C-alpha positions as CSV (number, residue, x, y, z in Angstrom):
1,M,0.0,0.0,0.0
2,I,1.3,3.4,-1.0
3,T,1.4,6.0,1.9
4,A,1.4,9.8,2.0
5,K,4.9,9.6,3.6
6,Q,6.3,7.6,0.6
7,I,4.9,10.2,-1.9
8,R,6.2,13.1,0.2
9,A,9.6,11.5,0.3
10,L,9.7,11.3,-3.5
11,I,8.5,14.9,-3.9
12,Q,11.2,16.2,-1.4
13,A,14.0,14.0,-2.8
14,C,17.2,15.9,-3.6
15,P,17.9,15.7,-6.5
16,F,14.3,15.3,-7.6
17,Q,13.5,12.4,-9.8
18,P,10.3,12.6,-12.0
19,F,7.9,9.8,-11.3
20,R,4.5,8.5,-12.4
21,L,1.4,7.8,-10.1
22,C,-0.5,4.9,-11.4
23,L,-4.1,4.8,-10.2
24,A,-6.5,1.8,-9.7
25,D,-8.7,2.9,-12.7
26,G,-5.8,2.7,-15.1
27,S,-5.1,6.4,-15.3
28,H,-1.8,8.0,-14.4
29,Y,-0.2,11.4,-13.6
30,D,3.4,12.3,-14.3
31,I,5.1,14.4,-11.6
32,T,7.9,16.1,-13.4
33,N,8.9,18.6,-10.7
34,H,8.5,18.9,-7.0
35,D,6.0,21.9,-7.3
36,M,3.4,19.9,-9.2
37,A,2.0,17.9,-6.3
38,F,0.8,18.7,-2.8
39,V,0.4,15.8,-0.3
40,G,-2.4,15.7,2.2
41,K,-3.1,13.0,4.8
42,N,-5.4,11.0,2.5
43,T,-5.3,12.8,-0.9
44,L,-2.8,14.2,-3.4
45,E,-3.4,17.3,-5.5
46,V,-1.6,17.2,-8.8
47,G,-1.2,20.3,-11.0
48,L,-2.2,19.8,-14.6
49,N,-1.5,21.7,-17.8
50,C,1.4,23.6,-16.3
51,D,2.6,26.6,-18.3
52,S,6.3,27.5,-19.0
53,D,6.4,29.4,-15.6
54,G,5.2,26.2,-13.8
55,F,1.7,27.5,-13.0
56,A,-1.0,24.8,-13.2
57,E,-4.2,25.5,-15.1
58,Y,-6.2,23.2,-12.8
59,F,-5.7,20.4,-10.3
60,A,-6.7,16.7,-10.0
61,R,-7.4,15.3,-6.5
62,C,-6.4,11.7,-6.1
63,S,-7.2,9.5,-3.1
64,I,-4.0,8.0,-1.9
65,L,-5.8,4.7,-1.4
66,H,-6.4,4.6,-5.2
67,I,-2.7,4.9,-6.0
68,N,-1.5,1.4,-7.0
69,N,2.1,2.1,-8.0
70,L,4.8,4.7,-8.1
71,E,7.2,4.4,-11.1
72,D,10.4,6.1,-12.1
73,L,9.3,8.3,-15.0
74,S,12.6,8.0,-16.8
75,E,11.9,4.3,-17.2
76,T,8.3,4.5,-18.3
77,A,7.9,7.7,-20.4
78,P,8.6,7.6,-24.1
79,K,11.7,9.6,-25.1
Protein backbone atom coordinates (compact mmCIF):
# COMPACT_ATOMS: atom_id res chain seq x y z
CA MET A 1 0.00 0.00 0.00
CA ILE A 2 1.31 3.44 -0.98
CA THR A 3 1.43 5.98 1.86
CA ALA A 4 1.44 9.78 2.01
CA LYS A 5 4.93 9.60 3.56
CA GLN A 6 6.27 7.64 0.57
CA ILE A 7 4.88 10.19 -1.88
CA ARG A 8 6.16 13.12 0.15
CA ALA A 9 9.63 11.53 0.26
CA LEU A 10 9.67 11.28 -3.55
CA ILE A 11 8.55 14.91 -3.93
CA GLN A 12 11.15 16.17 -1.45
CA ALA A 13 14.02 14.02 -2.77
CA CYS A 14 17.18 15.89 -3.64
CA PRO A 15 17.87 15.70 -6.46
CA PHE A 16 14.26 15.35 -7.56
CA GLN A 17 13.52 12.39 -9.83
CA PRO A 18 10.34 12.58 -11.98
CA PHE A 19 7.86 9.81 -11.26
CA ARG A 20 4.47 8.50 -12.35
CA LEU A 21 1.45 7.84 -10.13
CA CYS A 22 -0.53 4.86 -11.40
CA LEU A 23 -4.15 4.76 -10.22
CA ALA A 24 -6.51 1.83 -9.74
CA ASP A 25 -8.73 2.94 -12.66
CA GLY A 26 -5.79 2.67 -15.09
CA SER A 27 -5.10 6.41 -15.31
CA HIS A 28 -1.78 7.98 -14.36
CA TYR A 29 -0.23 11.36 -13.57
CA ASP A 30 3.36 12.31 -14.28
CA ILE A 31 5.05 14.39 -11.61
CA THR A 32 7.90 16.13 -13.43
CA ASN A 33 8.91 18.62 -10.72
CA HIS A 34 8.45 18.95 -6.97
CA ASP A 35 6.03 21.90 -7.30
CA MET A 36 3.41 19.87 -9.22
CA ALA A 37 2.00 17.92 -6.27
CA PHE A 38 0.76 18.65 -2.78
CA VAL A 39 0.40 15.76 -0.34
CA GLY A 40 -2.39 15.66 2.22
CA LYS A 41 -3.08 12.98 4.79
CA ASN A 42 -5.42 11.03 2.48
CA THR A 43 -5.27 12.85 -0.85
CA LEU A 44 -2.80 14.15 -3.37
CA GLU A 45 -3.38 17.31 -5.45
CA VAL A 46 -1.63 17.19 -8.84
CA GLY A 47 -1.18 20.33 -10.95
CA LEU A 48 -2.16 19.82 -14.60
CA ASN A 49 -1.49 21.73 -17.82
CA CYS A 50 1.42 23.64 -16.30
CA ASP A 51 2.63 26.62 -18.33
CA SER A 52 6.27 27.54 -18.98
CA ASP A 53 6.41 29.35 -15.61
CA GLY A 54 5.19 26.23 -13.79
CA PHE A 55 1.69 27.50 -12.97
CA ALA A 56 -1.03 24.84 -13.15
CA GLU A 57 -4.23 25.52 -15.08
CA TYR A 58 -6.18 23.17 -12.81
CA PHE A 59 -5.70 20.36 -10.30
CA ALA A 60 -6.67 16.72 -9.99
CA ARG A 61 -7.38 15.33 -6.54
CA CYS A 62 -6.41 11.69 -6.05
CA SER A 63 -7.21 9.50 -3.10
CA ILE A 64 -3.96 7.98 -1.89
CA LEU A 65 -5.83 4.70 -1.38
CA HIS A 66 -6.39 4.55 -5.17
CA ILE A 67 -2.69 4.86 -6.03
CA ASN A 68 -1.49 1.39 -7.02
CA ASN A 69 2.08 2.09 -8.02
CA LEU A 70 4.81 4.73 -8.15
CA GLU A 71 7.15 4.39 -11.13
CA ASP A 72 10.37 6.10 -12.09
CA LEU A 73 9.27 8.30 -14.98
CA SER A 74 12.56 8.04 -16.82
CA GLU A 75 11.94 4.29 -17.24
CA THR A 76 8.27 4.50 -18.30
CA ALA A 77 7.94 7.67 -20.37
CA PRO A 78 8.62 7.58 -24.11
CA LYS A 79 11.68 9.55 -25.14
